[in-house]
BAVEX-437550 format. One record per residue: residue number from 1; residue in three letters; x, y, z of N, C-alpha, C, O in turn. Coordinates in steps of 0.1 Angstrom, whole numbers, always signed. Each point is the difference from the previous one (the first is absolute). Last residue first. Example, Ala and Ser with C-alpha at 12.3 -4.5 7.8 and 13.67 -1.06 7.14 Angstrom:
2
@k 2	r SER	neast +128	nnorth -22	nup +71	caeast +9	canorth +11	caup +0	ceast -8	cnorth +11	cup +8	oeast +5	onorth +11	oup +1 $
@k 1	r ALA	neast -2	nnorth -68	nup -2	caeast -9	canorth +12	caup +0	ceast +9	cnorth +12	cup +0	oeast +10	onorth +0	oup +7 $
END
This chain:
81
@k 81	r GLY	neast -112	nnorth +258	nup -54	caeast -8	canorth +8	caup +3	ceast +0	cnorth +6	cup -9	oeast -8	onorth +9	oup -1 $
@k 80	r ALA	neast +27	nnorth -49	nup +10	caeast -12	canorth +2	caup -1	ceast -8	cnorth +10	cup -2	oeast -12	onorth -1	oup -2 $
@k 79	r ILE	neast +59	nnorth +0	nup +6	caeast -3	canorth -8	caup -15	ceast -16	cnorth -5	cup -1	oeast -4	onorth -4	oup -10 $
@k 78	r ASN	neast +22	nnorth +28	nup +49	caeast +5	canorth +10	caup -9	ceast -6	cnorth -10	cup -15	oeast -7	onorth +5	oup -10 $
@k 77	r ARG	neast +0	nnorth -29	nup +49	caeast -5	canorth +11	caup +1	ceast -1	cnorth +10	cup -12	oeast -11	onorth +3	oup -6 $
@k 76	r ALA	neast +44	nnorth -39	nup +18	caeast -12	canorth -7	caup -6	ceast -13	cnorth +11	cup -3	oeast -7	onorth -2	oup -10 $
@k 75	r GLY	neast +49	nnorth +16	nup +30	caeast +0	canorth -1	caup -15	ceast -15	cnorth -8	cup -4	oeast -7	onorth +4	oup -9 $
@k 74	r ALA	neast +11	nnorth +5	nup +52	caeast +4	canorth +12	caup -9	ceast +0	cnorth -1	cup -14	oeast -6	onorth +7	oup -8 $
@k 73	r PHE	neast +10	nnorth -46	nup +41	caeast -16	canorth +8	caup +0	ceast -2	cnorth +9	cup -9	oeast -10	onorth +0	oup -7 $
@k 72	r ARG	neast +55	nnorth -16	nup +14	caeast -8	canorth -6	caup -8	ceast -11	cnorth +5	cup -2	oeast -3	onorth +4	oup -12 $
@k 71	r GLU	neast +29	nnorth +15	nup +37	caeast +2	canorth +1	caup -13	ceast -6	cnorth -6	cup -7	oeast -4	onorth +5	oup -11 $
@k 70	r ILE	neast +1	nnorth -9	nup +58	caeast -5	canorth +10	caup -7	ceast +4	cnorth +4	cup -12	oeast -4	onorth +10	oup -3 $
@k 69	r ALA	neast +20	nnorth -48	nup +20	caeast -13	canorth -2	caup +1	ceast -7	cnorth +12	cup -8	oeast -6	onorth -1	oup -10 $
@k 68	r SER	neast +53	nnorth -1	nup +20	caeast -8	canorth -7	caup -12	ceast -11	cnorth -2	cup -4	oeast -4	onorth -2	oup -12 $
@k 67	r HIS	neast +18	nnorth +25	nup +53	caeast +2	canorth +5	caup -9	ceast -3	cnorth -4	cup -18	oeast -4	onorth +7	oup -9 $
@k 66	r LEU	neast +1	nnorth -34	nup +53	caeast -10	canorth +9	caup -5	ceast +3	cnorth +11	cup -10	oeast -10	onorth +3	oup -6 $
@k 65	r SER	neast +46	nnorth -32	nup +20	caeast -13	canorth -9	caup -11	ceast -13	cnorth +10	cup -1	oeast -5	onorth +2	oup -11 $
@k 64	r GLY	neast +46	nnorth +16	nup +33	caeast +2	canorth +0	caup -13	ceast -16	cnorth -10	cup -9	oeast -7	onorth +2	oup -11 $
@k 63	r GLU	neast +10	nnorth +3	nup +60	caeast -3	canorth +13	caup -6	ceast +2	cnorth -1	cup -13	oeast -9	onorth +5	oup -7 $
@k 62	r CYS	neast +13	nnorth -43	nup +31	caeast -8	canorth +5	caup -4	ceast -3	cnorth +10	cup -3	oeast -11	onorth +1	oup -6 $
@k 61	r LEU	neast +53	nnorth -10	nup +12	caeast -6	canorth -11	caup -12	ceast -14	cnorth +4	cup +0	oeast -4	onorth +4	oup -11 $
@k 60	r SER	neast +28	nnorth +17	nup +46	caeast +3	canorth +4	caup -13	ceast -6	cnorth -3	cup -15	oeast -2	onorth +6	oup -10 $
@k 59	r VAL	neast -7	nnorth -20	nup +60	caeast -1	canorth +9	caup -7	ceast -1	cnorth +5	cup -12	oeast -9	onorth +4	oup -7 $
@k 58	r ALA	neast +36	nnorth -40	nup +25	caeast -16	canorth -4	caup -2	ceast -7	cnorth +11	cup -4	oeast -6	onorth -1	oup -11 $
@k 57	r THR	neast +46	nnorth +12	nup +21	caeast +3	canorth -8	caup -15	ceast -13	cnorth -6	cup +0	oeast -4	onorth -2	oup -11 $
@k 56	r ALA	neast +7	nnorth +22	nup +51	caeast +3	canorth +13	caup -7	ceast +2	cnorth -6	cup -18	oeast -2	onorth +7	oup -10 $
@k 55	r PRO	neast -1	nnorth -40	nup +49	caeast -11	canorth +11	caup -1	ceast +2	cnorth +9	cup -11	oeast -9	onorth -2	oup -8 $
@k 54	r ASP	neast +37	nnorth -42	nup +2	caeast +1	canorth +11	caup +14	ceast -13	cnorth +10	cup -2	oeast +1	onorth +6	oup -10 $
@k 53	r MET	neast +0	nnorth -60	nup -4	caeast +4	canorth +15	caup -7	ceast -1	cnorth +7	cup +16	oeast -5	onorth -2	oup +11 $
@k 52	r ALA	neast -6	nnorth -46	nup -16	caeast +12	canorth +4	caup +4	ceast +4	cnorth +15	cup -3	oeast +11	onorth +4	oup +4 $
@k 51	r TYR	neast -49	nnorth -33	nup -22	caeast +14	canorth +1	caup -3	ceast +11	cnorth +3	cup +3	oeast +11	onorth +0	oup -6 $
@k 50	r HIS	neast -52	nnorth -3	nup +35	caeast -1	canorth -14	caup -9	ceast +11	cnorth +1	cup -9	oeast +7	onorth -10	oup +1 $
@k 49	r ARG	neast -17	nnorth +45	nup +27	caeast +4	canorth -8	caup +9	ceast +0	cnorth -14	cup -10	oeast +6	onorth -10	oup +4 $
@k 48	r HIS	neast -9	nnorth +56	nup -26	caeast +4	canorth -2	caup +12	ceast +4	cnorth -13	cup +7	oeast +12	onorth -2	oup +1 $
@k 47	r LEU	neast -39	nnorth +5	nup -38	caeast +12	canorth +3	caup -9	ceast +5	cnorth -2	cup +15	oeast +4	onorth -12	oup +2 $
@k 46	r ILE	neast -40	nnorth +12	nup +12	caeast +1	canorth -14	caup -7	ceast +14	cnorth +3	cup -4	oeast +8	onorth -8	oup +4 $
@k 45	r GLU	neast -27	nnorth +46	nup +11	caeast +2	canorth -9	caup +12	ceast +6	cnorth -21	cup -5	oeast +5	onorth -10	oup +6 $
@k 44	r MET	neast -25	nnorth +52	nup -36	caeast +17	canorth -1	caup +9	ceast -2	cnorth -8	cup +7	oeast +3	onorth -10	oup -6 $
@k 43	r MET	neast -40	nnorth +1	nup -14	caeast +9	canorth +0	caup -8	ceast +17	cnorth +1	cup +2	oeast +9	onorth -7	oup -4 $
@k 42	r GLY	neast -51	nnorth +20	nup +33	caeast +2	canorth -16	caup -4	ceast +11	cnorth -2	cup -10	oeast +8	onorth -10	oup +3 $
@k 41	r PHE	neast -18	nnorth +52	nup -1	caeast +4	canorth +4	caup +13	ceast +6	cnorth -17	cup +3	oeast +11	onorth -4	oup +3 $
@k 40	r GLN	neast -39	nnorth +16	nup -37	caeast +16	canorth +8	caup -6	ceast +7	cnorth -9	cup +12	oeast +9	onorth -7	oup -2 $
@k 39	r VAL	neast -53	nnorth +1	nup +6	caeast +3	canorth -7	caup -12	ceast +14	cnorth +1	cup -2	oeast +7	onorth -9	oup -5 $
@k 38	r SER	neast -34	nnorth +40	nup +33	caeast +1	canorth -17	caup +6	ceast +14	cnorth -9	cup -11	oeast +11	onorth -5	oup +4 $
@k 37	r GLU	neast -29	nnorth +45	nup -21	caeast +9	canorth +8	caup +11	ceast +4	cnorth -18	cup +6	oeast +11	onorth -6	oup -1 $
@k 36	r PHE	neast -50	nnorth +5	nup -25	caeast +14	canorth -1	caup -9	ceast +11	cnorth +2	cup +9	oeast +10	onorth -8	oup -1 $
@k 35	r LEU	neast -49	nnorth +11	nup +24	caeast +4	canorth -12	caup -9	ceast +10	cnorth -1	cup -4	oeast +9	onorth -7	oup +4 $
@k 34	r VAL	neast -25	nnorth +48	nup +7	caeast +3	canorth -8	caup +14	ceast +3	cnorth -16	cup -3	oeast +7	onorth -7	oup +8 $
@k 33	r MET	neast -23	nnorth +39	nup -38	caeast +13	canorth +3	caup +1	ceast +4	cnorth -9	cup +10	oeast +11	onorth -5	oup -1 $
@k 32	r LEU	neast -54	nnorth -1	nup -8	caeast +7	canorth -8	caup -11	ceast +14	cnorth +5	cup +1	oeast +9	onorth -6	oup -5 $
@k 31	r GLU	neast -39	nnorth +28	nup +31	caeast +0	canorth -16	caup +8	ceast +10	cnorth -9	cup -12	oeast +6	onorth -10	oup +3 $
@k 30	r ALA	neast -16	nnorth +53	nup -15	caeast +6	canorth -1	caup +14	ceast +2	cnorth -11	cup +3	oeast +10	onorth -4	oup +5 $
@k 29	r ASP	neast -43	nnorth +10	nup -34	caeast +15	canorth +0	caup -12	ceast +10	cnorth +3	cup +18	oeast +11	onorth -6	oup -2 $
@k 28	r THR	neast -52	nnorth -21	nup +12	caeast +2	canorth +16	caup -5	ceast +14	cnorth -2	cup -6	oeast +8	onorth -9	oup +2 $
@k 27	r ALA	neast -45	nnorth -34	nup +1	caeast +13	canorth +7	caup +7	ceast +2	cnorth +15	cup -7	oeast -4	onorth +3	oup -11 $
@k 26	r GLY	neast -33	nnorth -43	nup +6	caeast -1	canorth +17	caup +6	ceast +11	cnorth +2	cup +3	oeast +0	onorth +6	oup +11 $
@k 25	r SER	neast -8	nnorth -45	nup -31	caeast -6	canorth -2	caup +14	ceast -2	cnorth +15	cup +6	oeast -5	onorth +3	oup +10 $
@k 24	r LYS	neast +25	nnorth -14	nup -49	caeast -13	canorth -6	caup -7	ceast -10	cnorth -1	cup +16	oeast -12	onorth -3	oup +1 $
@k 23	r VAL	neast +60	nnorth +16	nup -5	caeast -8	canorth +10	caup -10	ceast -12	cnorth -3	cup +4	oeast -7	onorth +10	oup +4 $
@k 22	r ALA	neast +34	nnorth -44	nup +12	caeast +5	canorth +12	caup +7	ceast -12	cnorth +12	cup -9	oeast -9	onorth +5	oup +7 $
@k 21	r PRO	neast +19	nnorth -41	nup -35	caeast -12	canorth -7	caup +18	ceast -2	cnorth +15	cup +7	oeast -11	onorth +6	oup +0 $
@k 20	r GLY	neast +39	nnorth -2	nup -38	caeast -10	canorth +0	caup -1	ceast -10	cnorth -4	cup +11	oeast -11	onorth +4	oup +4 $
@k 19	r ILE	neast +60	nnorth -3	nup +5	caeast -2	canorth +11	caup -3	ceast -22	cnorth +2	cup -1	oeast -7	onorth +5	oup +8 $
@k 18	r VAL	neast +33	nnorth -46	nup -5	caeast +1	canorth +7	caup +12	ceast -5	cnorth +11	cup -2	oeast -10	onorth +2	oup +8 $
@k 17	r GLU	neast +5	nnorth -36	nup -43	caeast -3	canorth -8	caup +11	ceast +3	cnorth +8	cup +16	oeast -3	onorth -5	oup +10 $
@k 16	r ARG	neast +9	nnorth +23	nup -60	caeast -13	canorth -9	caup +5	ceast -6	cnorth -3	cup +10	oeast -12	onorth +2	oup +3 $
@k 15	r VAL	neast +54	nnorth +23	nup -9	caeast -8	canorth +3	caup -5	ceast -14	cnorth -3	cup +4	oeast -8	onorth +6	oup +7 $
@k 14	r PHE	neast +47	nnorth -30	nup -6	caeast +0	canorth +6	caup +13	ceast -14	cnorth +14	cup -1	oeast -5	onorth +4	oup +10 $
@k 13	r ARG	neast +13	nnorth -34	nup -51	caeast -3	canorth -10	caup +14	ceast -2	cnorth +11	cup +14	oeast -9	onorth +0	oup +7 $
@k 12	r GLY	neast +29	nnorth +16	nup -48	caeast -14	canorth -2	caup +1	ceast -4	cnorth -4	cup +13	oeast -4	onorth +6	oup +9 $
@k 11	r SER	neast +49	nnorth +1	nup -14	caeast -10	canorth +14	caup +2	ceast -11	cnorth -3	cup -2	oeast -8	onorth +7	oup +6 $
@k 10	r LEU	neast +36	nnorth -44	nup -12	caeast -1	canorth +1	caup +13	ceast -8	cnorth +15	cup +2	oeast -7	onorth +1	oup +10 $
@k 9	r LEU	neast +9	nnorth -19	nup -52	caeast -6	canorth -7	caup +1	ceast +1	cnorth +3	cup +19	oeast -10	onorth -3	oup +7 $
@k 8	r ASN	neast +37	nnorth +32	nup -33	caeast -17	canorth +2	caup -3	ceast -10	cnorth -9	cup +5	oeast -12	onorth +3	oup +0 $
@k 7	r HIS	neast +59	nnorth -8	nup +4	caeast -2	canorth +12	caup +7	ceast -12	cnorth -1	cup -1	oeast -6	onorth -1	oup +11 $
@k 6	r LEU	neast +20	nnorth -34	nup -33	caeast +0	canorth -4	caup +10	ceast -3	cnorth +10	cup +10	oeast -4	onorth -4	oup +11 $
@k 5	r ASP	neast +7	nnorth +11	nup -56	caeast -5	canorth -10	caup +1	ceast -5	cnorth -2	cup +16	oeast -11	onorth -2	oup +2 $
@k 4	r SER	neast +51	nnorth +26	nup -15	caeast -15	canorth +9	caup +0	ceast -13	cnorth -7	cup -1	oeast -10	onorth +8	oup +0 $
@k 3	r ASP	neast +57	nnorth -34	nup +1	caeast -4	canorth +12	caup +16	ceast -11	cnorth +6	cup -2	oeast -7	onorth +1	oup +10 $
@k 2	r ALA	neast +7	nnorth -45	nup -39	caeast +6	canorth +7	caup -1	ceast -5	cnorth +12	cup +12	oeast -11	onorth +1	oup +5 $
@k 1	r MET	neast +8	nnorth -53	nup -2	caeast -7	canorth +9	caup +0	ceast +9	cnorth +13	cup -3	oeast +10	onorth +1	oup +7 $
END
């Protein structure tokens, strides 16, 4: 499976199985941002505890990942817009 296929599979599942039910049950945008923060925090914990990365490295990787997601989001909207 190509990296992009895996990414699309995982992001689709996250939307359908986590975000979708939260929205359908009436979650506010603020509550969704708390969920997003929890996911980010969890990833940093995994990088630190499981992969023995120092906190600064884990934070840097998550910042880079968020930046990539922002670029993908903006790029997709510019094409569709």
